[in-house]
C-alpha positions as a Markdown table, in Angstrom:
| # | Residue | x | y | z |
|---|---|---|---|---|
| 1 | Unk | 68.7 | 36.9 | 2.8 |
| 2 | Unk | 69.9 | 33.4 | 2.5 |
| 3 | Unk | 68.1 | 30.2 | 3.8 |
| 4 | Unk | 70.6 | 27.8 | 5.4 |
| 5 | Unk | 71.0 | 24.5 | 3.5 |
| 6 | Unk | 69.6 | 22.3 | 6.3 |
| 7 | Unk | 68.4 | 19.7 | 3.9 |
| 8 | Unk | 72.0 | 18.5 | 3.5 |
| 9 | Unk | 72.4 | 17.6 | 7.1 |
| 10 | Unk | 71.8 | 14.0 | 8.0 |
| 11 | Unk | 69.9 | 14.8 | 11.2 |
| 12 | Unk | 67.4 | 16.9 | 9.3 |
| 13 | Unk | 67.0 | 14.2 | 6.7 |
| 14 | Unk | 66.1 | 11.7 | 9.4 |
| 15 | Unk | 63.7 | 14.2 | 10.9 |
| 16 | Unk | 61.9 | 14.8 | 7.6 |
| 17 | Unk | 61.8 | 11.0 | 6.8 |
| 18 | Unk | 60.4 | 10.3 | 10.3 |
| 19 | Unk | 57.8 | 13.0 | 9.9 |
| 20 | Unk | 56.8 | 11.6 | 6.5 |
| 21 | Unk | 56.6 | 8.0 | 7.7 |
| 22 | Unk | 54.6 | 9.1 | 10.8 |
| 23 | Unk | 52.1 | 11.0 | 8.6 |
| 24 | Unk | 51.6 | 7.9 | 6.5 |
| 25 | Unk | 51.1 | 5.7 | 9.6 |
| 26 | Unk | 48.7 | 8.2 | 11.1 |
| 27 | Unk | 46.7 | 8.3 | 7.9 |
| 28 | Unk | 46.5 | 4.5 | 7.9 |
| 29 | Unk | 45.3 | 4.4 | 11.5 |
| 30 | Unk | 42.7 | 7.1 | 10.7 |
| 31 | Unk | 41.4 | 5.1 | 7.6 |
| 32 | Unk | 41.1 | 1.9 | 9.7 |
| 33 | Unk | 39.3 | 3.6 | 12.6 |
| 34 | Unk | 36.9 | 5.4 | 10.1 |
| 35 | Unk | 36.2 | 2.1 | 8.3 |
| 36 | Unk | 35.4 | 0.4 | 11.6 |
| 37 | Unk | 33.1 | 3.2 | 12.7 |
| 38 | Unk | 31.4 | 3.3 | 9.3 |
| 39 | Unk | 30.9 | -0.5 | 9.3 |
| 40 | Unk | 29.3 | -0.4 | 12.8 |
| 41 | Unk | 27.1 | 2.5 | 11.7 |
| 42 | Unk | 25.9 | 0.6 | 8.6 |
| 43 | Unk | 25.2 | -2.5 | 10.6 |
| 44 | Unk | 23.2 | -0.5 | 13.2 |
| 45 | Unk | 21.3 | 1.3 | 10.4 |
| 46 | Unk | 20.4 | -2.0 | 8.7 |
| 47 | Unk | 19.3 | -3.5 | 12.0 |
| 48 | Unk | 17.1 | -0.5 | 12.8 |
| 49 | Unk | 15.7 | -0.6 | 9.2 |
| 50 | Unk | 14.9 | -4.3 | 9.5 |
| 51 | Unk | 13.3 | -3.8 | 12.9 |
| 52 | Unk | 11.2 | -0.9 | 11.5 |
| 53 | Unk | 10.0 | -3.0 | 8.5 |
| 54 | Unk | 9.2 | -5.9 | 10.8 |
| 55 | Unk | 7.2 | -3.7 | 13.1 |
| 56 | Unk | 5.4 | -2.1 | 10.2 |
| 57 | Unk | 4.5 | -5.5 | 8.6 |
| 58 | Unk | 3.5 | -6.9 | 12.0 |
| 59 | Unk | 1.3 | -3.9 | 12.6 |
| 60 | Unk | -0.4 | -4.2 | 9.2 |
| 61 | Unk | -0.9 | -7.9 | 9.6 |
| 62 | Unk | -2.4 | -7.5 | 13.1 |
| 63 | Unk | -4.6 | -4.6 | 12.0 |
| 64 | Unk | -6.0 | -6.6 | 9.1 |
| 65 | Unk | -6.6 | -9.7 | 11.2 |
| 66 | Unk | -8.3 | -7.7 | 14.0 |
| 67 | Unk | -10.7 | -6.2 | 11.5 |
| 68 | Unk | -11.7 | -9.6 | 10.3 |
| 69 | Unk | -12.0 | -11.3 | 13.7 |
| 70 | Unk | -15.2 | -11.7 | 15.5 |
| 71 | Unk | -15.6 | -11.4 | 19.3 |
| 72 | Unk | -15.1 | -15.1 | 20.0 |
| 73 | Unk | -12.0 | -15.4 | 17.9 |
| 74 | Unk | -10.4 | -12.3 | 19.6 |
| 75 | Unk | -10.3 | -14.0 | 22.9 |
| 76 | Unk | -7.9 | -16.7 | 21.6 |
| 77 | Unk | -4.1 | -16.4 | 21.8 |
| 78 | Unk | -2.6 | -15.3 | 18.5 |
| 79 | Unk | 0.9 | -15.1 | 17.1 |
| 80 | Unk | 2.3 | -11.6 | 17.4 |
| 81 | Unk | 5.9 | -11.9 | 16.1 |
| 82 | Unk | 8.5 | -14.2 | 14.7 |
| 83 | Unk | 11.9 | -14.8 | 16.2 |
| 84 | Unk | 14.5 | -16.7 | 14.1 |
| 85 | Unk | 17.9 | -18.0 | 15.3 |
| 86 | Unk | 20.5 | -19.6 | 13.1 |
| 87 | Unk | 22.3 | -22.3 | 15.1 |
| 88 | Unk | 25.3 | -22.8 | 12.9 |
| 89 | Unk | 26.2 | -19.2 | 12.0 |
| 90 | Unk | 29.7 | -19.5 | 13.4 |
| 91 | Unk | 30.3 | -22.9 | 11.8 |
| 92 | Unk | 29.4 | -21.6 | 8.3 |
| 93 | Unk | 31.4 | -18.4 | 9.0 |
| 94 | Unk | 28.4 | -16.2 | 8.0 |
| 95 | Unk | 28.6 | -12.5 | 8.2 |
| 96 | Unk | 26.1 | -10.8 | 10.5 |
| 97 | Unk | 24.6 | -8.9 | 7.6 |
| 98 | Unk | 24.1 | -12.1 | 5.6 |
| 99 | Unk | 22.5 | -13.8 | 8.6 |
| 100 | Unk | 20.2 | -10.8 | 9.1 |
| 101 | Unk | 19.2 | -10.9 | 5.4 |
| 102 | Unk | 18.5 | -14.6 | 5.7 |
| 103 | Unk | 16.3 | -14.1 | 8.7 |
| 104 | Unk | 14.4 | -11.3 | 6.9 |
| 105 | Unk | 13.8 | -13.5 | 3.9 |
| 106 | Unk | 12.2 | -16.2 | 6.1 |
| 107 | Unk | 10.2 | -13.6 | 8.0 |
| 108 | Unk | 8.8 | -12.1 | 4.8 |
| 109 | Unk | 7.8 | -15.5 | 3.7 |
| 110 | Unk | 5.9 | -16.2 | 6.9 |
| 111 | Unk | 4.1 | -12.9 | 7.4 |
| 112 | Unk | 0.8 | -14.7 | 6.9 |
| 113 | Unk | 1.3 | -16.5 | 10.2 |
| 114 | Unk | 1.2 | -13.3 | 12.3 |
| 115 | Unk | -2.3 | -12.9 | 13.8 |
| 116 | Unk | -3.2 | -16.6 | 13.4 |
| 117 | Unk | -4.5 | -18.7 | 16.2 |
| 118 | Unk | -1.8 | -20.6 | 18.1 |
| 119 | Unk | -4.0 | -23.7 | 18.3 |
| 120 | Unk | -4.6 | -23.9 | 14.6 |
| 121 | Unk | -0.9 | -23.3 | 13.9 |
| 122 | Unk | 0.2 | -26.0 | 16.4 |
| 123 | Unk | -2.1 | -28.5 | 14.7 |
| 124 | Unk | -0.5 | -27.7 | 11.3 |
| 125 | Unk | 3.1 | -27.1 | 12.3 |
| 126 | Unk | 4.5 | -29.7 | 9.9 |
| 127 | Unk | 3.2 | -27.6 | 7.0 |
| 128 | Unk | 5.1 | -24.6 | 8.3 |
| 129 | Unk | 8.3 | -26.6 | 8.7 |
| 130 | Unk | 8.0 | -28.0 | 5.2 |
| 131 | Unk | 7.4 | -24.5 | 3.8 |
| 132 | Unk | 10.7 | -23.4 | 5.2 |
| 133 | Unk | 12.7 | -26.5 | 4.4 |
| 134 | Unk | 11.5 | -27.0 | 0.8 |
| 135 | Unk | 12.9 | -23.6 | -0.4 |
| 136 | Unk | 16.4 | -22.7 | -1.4 |
| 137 | Unk | 17.4 | -19.3 | -0.2 |
| 138 | Unk | 19.9 | -17.3 | -2.4 |
| 139 | Unk | 21.9 | -14.6 | -0.7 |
| 140 | Unk | 24.9 | -12.9 | -2.4 |
| 141 | Unk | 25.4 | -15.7 | -5.0 |
| 142 | Unk | 25.3 | -18.4 | -2.3 |
| 143 | Unk | 22.4 | -20.7 | -1.9 |
| 144 | Unk | 21.4 | -22.2 | 1.5 |
| 145 | Unk | 19.0 | -24.9 | 2.4 |
| 146 | Unk | 17.2 | -24.4 | 5.8 |
| 147 | Unk | 16.5 | -27.2 | 8.3 |
| 148 | Unk | 14.2 | -26.4 | 11.3 |
| 149 | Unk | 15.8 | -27.9 | 14.4 |
| 150 | Unk | 13.3 | -26.5 | 17.0 |
| 151 | Unk | 9.9 | -24.8 | 16.7 |
| 152 | Unk | 8.3 | -23.1 | 19.7 |
| 153 | Unk | 4.7 | -21.9 | 19.2 |
| 154 | Unk | 3.6 | -19.3 | 21.7 |
| 155 | Unk | 2.6 | -15.7 | 21.2 |
| 156 | Unk | 6.1 | -15.4 | 19.7 |
| 157 | Unk | 6.9 | -18.0 | 17.1 |
| 158 | Unk | 10.5 | -19.0 | 17.7 |
| 159 | Unk | 12.5 | -21.0 | 15.1 |
| 160 | Unk | 15.9 | -22.4 | 15.5 |
| 161 | Unk | 17.3 | -23.1 | 12.0 |
| 162 | Unk | 20.4 | -24.9 | 10.8 |
| 163 | Unk | 21.7 | -23.9 | 7.4 |
| 164 | Unk | 23.4 | -26.2 | 4.9 |
| 165 | Unk | 25.0 | -24.9 | 1.7 |
| 166 | Unk | 22.8 | -25.7 | -1.3 |
| 167 | Unk | 23.7 | -26.5 | -4.9 |
């Protein structure tokens, strides 16, 4: 039995070349889509992990403070969480993961504030601002200096921060 020499025909050569190029293009599209899905999954995983750590640290801080408080002090309004917003994230072209890491560094530095009285913190807000502004934050071989633009002290401490590249 003899196999016909179809590989010599020009139409079959075009068909085989088209099949090969199509397979390469399909593989490239598959790799791109997989990369996008994996990146979204990693970002979501990091956000959930950061939220879990924040909740655990808030829980521990509140639990410790509640044990130490007396009845009179428990009736006052206390700080329960911290919310940080970077105002010039798009201007500096910061990646979402770097911005999240920067926010986490500031939150870990300010964990002592959770559970404190709002009145005492509002009297000493300048100390809080100086604490944030006087530190250089290093993230992925880049250093940033933070400047507090707005500070809202309620049960949720809200900070609006503007970053400047440091030296």
